[in-house]
C-alpha positions as CSV (number, residue, x, y, z in Angstrom):
1,X,-45.3,162.0,59.7
2,X,-46.5,160.1,56.4
3,X,-44.6,161.0,53.4
4,X,-47.5,162.5,50.9
5,X,-45.1,163.0,47.8
6,X,-46.2,159.6,46.3
7,X,-49.7,160.6,46.5
8,X,-52.8,158.3,47.6
9,X,-54.2,155.0,46.8
10,X,-57.7,154.4,47.2
11,X,-58.9,151.2,49.2
12,X,-60.5,149.4,46.2
13,X,-57.5,149.3,44.3
14,X,-55.9,147.0,47.0
15,X,-59.0,145.5,49.3
16,X,-59.2,142.3,47.1
17,X,-55.7,141.6,46.7
18,X,-55.5,142.0,50.4
19,X,-58.7,139.8,51.1
20,X,-57.5,137.3,48.4
21,X,-54.0,136.9,49.9
22,X,-55.4,135.9,53.6
23,X,-57.9,133.4,52.3
24,X,-55.5,131.6,49.5
25,X,-51.8,132.5,51.0
26,X,-52.6,132.4,54.6
27,X,-53.7,135.2,57.0
28,X,-51.0,134.5,59.6
29,X,-48.3,135.7,57.0
30,X,-50.4,138.6,56.2
31,X,-50.8,139.7,59.5
32,X,-47.2,138.9,60.5
33,X,-46.1,141.1,57.6
34,X,-48.2,144.3,58.1
35,X,-47.5,144.0,62.0
36,X,-43.9,145.0,61.2
37,X,-44.8,148.3,59.9
38,X,-44.3,151.4,62.0
39,X,-46.9,152.5,64.6
40,X,-48.0,155.5,62.4
41,X,-48.6,153.4,59.5
42,X,-50.4,150.7,61.4
43,X,-53.1,153.3,62.3
44,X,-54.4,153.0,58.8
45,X,-55.1,149.0,59.4
46,X,-57.3,146.5,61.6
47,X,-55.2,143.5,61.7
48,X,-58.7,141.9,63.1
49,X,-60.8,142.1,59.9
50,X,-60.3,139.9,57.1
51,X,-59.3,142.7,54.8
52,X,-56.9,144.3,57.5
53,X,-59.6,146.9,57.8
54,X,-59.1,148.5,54.4
55,X,-62.3,150.2,53.3
56,X,-62.9,150.6,49.6
57,X,-64.1,154.1,49.3
58,X,-61.2,155.5,51.5
59,X,-57.9,157.4,50.3
60,X,-54.7,156.1,51.8
61,X,-51.0,157.3,51.8
62,X,-49.4,155.3,48.8
63,X,-46.0,155.1,50.9
64,X,-48.3,153.2,53.7
65,X,-49.6,150.9,51.0
66,X,-46.1,150.2,49.5
67,X,-44.7,149.5,52.7
68,X,-47.2,146.8,53.5
69,X,-46.8,145.4,50.3
70,X,-42.9,145.3,50.6
71,X,-43.2,143.6,53.8
72,X,-46.0,141.0,52.4
73,X,-43.7,140.2,49.3
74,X,-40.6,140.3,51.5
75,X,-38.3,137.2,50.7
76,X,-39.9,136.2,47.2
77,X,-37.5,135.8,44.4
78,X,-38.5,137.4,40.8
79,X,-40.5,134.8,39.7
80,X,-42.4,134.3,42.6
81,X,-43.0,138.3,42.8
82,X,-44.2,138.1,39.3
83,X,-46.4,135.2,39.7
84,X,-48.2,136.7,42.9
85,X,-48.7,140.1,41.1
86,X,-50.4,138.0,38.2
87,X,-52.4,136.1,40.5
88,X,-53.2,139.2,42.7
89,X,-54.7,140.7,39.3
90,X,-56.5,138.3,38.4
91,X,-58.4,137.8,41.8
92,X,-59.0,141.6,42.2
93,X,-61.0,141.3,38.9
94,X,-63.0,138.4,40.0
95,X,-63.4,139.6,43.3
96,X,-65.1,142.6,41.9
97,X,-67.0,141.0,39.1
98,X,-69.5,139.1,41.0
99,X,-73.2,139.1,40.7
100,X,-75.3,141.8,38.8
101,X,-71.8,143.6,38.1
102,X,-70.5,140.4,36.3
103,X,-73.9,140.2,34.0
104,X,-73.8,143.7,33.4
105,X,-69.9,143.8,32.4
106,X,-70.2,140.5,30.6
107,X,-73.2,141.8,28.5
108,X,-72.2,145.5,27.2
109,X,-68.4,145.9,27.9
110,X,-66.4,145.5,24.7
111,X,-62.9,146.5,24.2
112,X,-63.5,149.6,22.5
113,X,-65.6,150.6,25.3
114,X,-63.2,149.5,27.9
115,X,-60.5,152.0,26.7
116,X,-63.1,154.9,27.1
117,X,-64.0,154.1,30.6
118,X,-60.5,152.9,32.0
119,X,-59.1,156.5,32.4
120,X,-62.0,157.3,34.8
121,X,-61.5,154.2,36.5
122,X,-58.2,155.0,37.1
123,X,-58.8,158.5,38.6
124,X,-61.1,156.6,40.8
125,X,-58.3,154.4,42.4
126,X,-55.1,156.9,42.1
127,X,-54.8,160.5,42.8
128,X,-51.9,160.8,40.2
129,X,-51.1,159.6,36.6
130,X,-53.1,158.9,33.4
131,X,-53.7,155.6,31.1
132,X,-53.2,156.5,27.4
133,X,-54.1,153.9,24.6
134,X,-52.6,153.2,21.2
135,X,-54.9,151.2,19.0
136,X,-53.0,150.4,16.0
137,X,-56.2,147.7,15.1
138,X,-58.9,146.2,16.3
139,X,-57.2,143.3,17.7
140,X,-54.3,145.1,19.2
141,X,-54.3,147.6,22.4
142,X,-51.0,149.2,23.7
143,X,-51.4,150.8,27.0
144,X,-49.3,153.7,28.6
145,X,-49.5,154.5,32.4
146,X,-47.8,157.9,32.8
147,X,-47.0,160.4,35.3
148,X,-47.9,158.3,38.1
149,X,-46.3,159.5,41.3
150,X,-47.3,156.7,43.3
151,X,-45.9,153.9,41.3
152,X,-45.0,150.7,42.7
153,X,-43.5,147.9,41.0
154,X,-46.2,145.6,42.5
155,X,-49.2,147.5,41.8
156,X,-48.0,148.2,38.8
157,X,-47.7,144.4,37.7
158,X,-51.3,143.8,39.4
159,X,-52.7,146.4,37.2
160,X,-51.6,145.1,34.1
161,X,-52.6,141.4,35.0
162,X,-56.1,143.1,35.9
163,X,-56.4,144.7,32.4
164,X,-55.3,141.0,30.8
165,X,-58.1,139.3,33.0
166,X,-60.4,142.0,32.1
167,X,-59.8,141.5,28.2
168,X,-60.2,137.9,28.6
169,X,-63.6,138.3,30.6
170,X,-64.8,140.6,27.7
171,X,-64.2,137.3,25.4
172,X,-61.2,138.1,23.7
173,X,-60.0,134.9,22.0
174,X,-56.1,134.1,21.6
175,X,-55.4,136.8,24.0
176,X,-51.6,137.6,24.6
177,X,-49.0,140.0,26.2
178,X,-46.7,140.9,23.1
179,X,-44.6,143.4,25.2
180,X,-44.5,144.7,29.2
181,X,-42.6,147.5,30.2
182,X,-42.3,149.6,33.4
183,X,-40.3,152.6,34.9
184,X,-38.7,150.4,37.0
185,X,-36.9,149.1,33.9
186,X,-35.7,152.3,33.0
187,X,-38.9,153.0,30.9
188,X,-40.5,156.4,30.5
189,X,-43.9,154.7,31.5
190,X,-45.5,151.6,32.4
191,X,-47.7,149.3,30.5
192,X,-47.9,146.8,27.5
193,X,-49.3,145.5,24.6
194,X,-52.2,143.2,24.4
195,X,-53.2,141.3,21.2
196,X,-56.0,138.6,20.5
197,X,-57.6,137.0,17.5
198,X,-61.0,137.9,17.9
């Protein structure tokens, strides 16, 4: 039986990462890693499909997704793990922003508007947790992800990298991370501070 205490993850939150990993890092490793999952977990995947059969609009038990990620990242040192999560976040944004979506996004989205939509975007992908913002000035945004029972350190880092990429796509210049924190480090919430020059 699948442990449901960690909540659920929408396929859209992980599909682009899986498809990108298969293309860029090797489908063979991806399939081999996921094949090691227990039979009840494997029922959620189609190993013959490029994105392992993950459907964007389907909810998956977070515990299953966590175990798949743990298998995929097994053997990576801290630096490699962080680099993969950073690349995965950027690839996820690039994969979702194509064609008309990219045109509309770059034409109308600003940091101020993004803050208003990010909470709804979170709820579309995770069934627990919330995103809060502190905006000390027009060029600094601090995010807080709280009460996320489906937290996983890779997904956490991927999400932060995705936010960084989105701000860059919005045209924020001189963008930098001034702070980054996670419940895995003993903090009460996850998030970080992004600042830019204009």
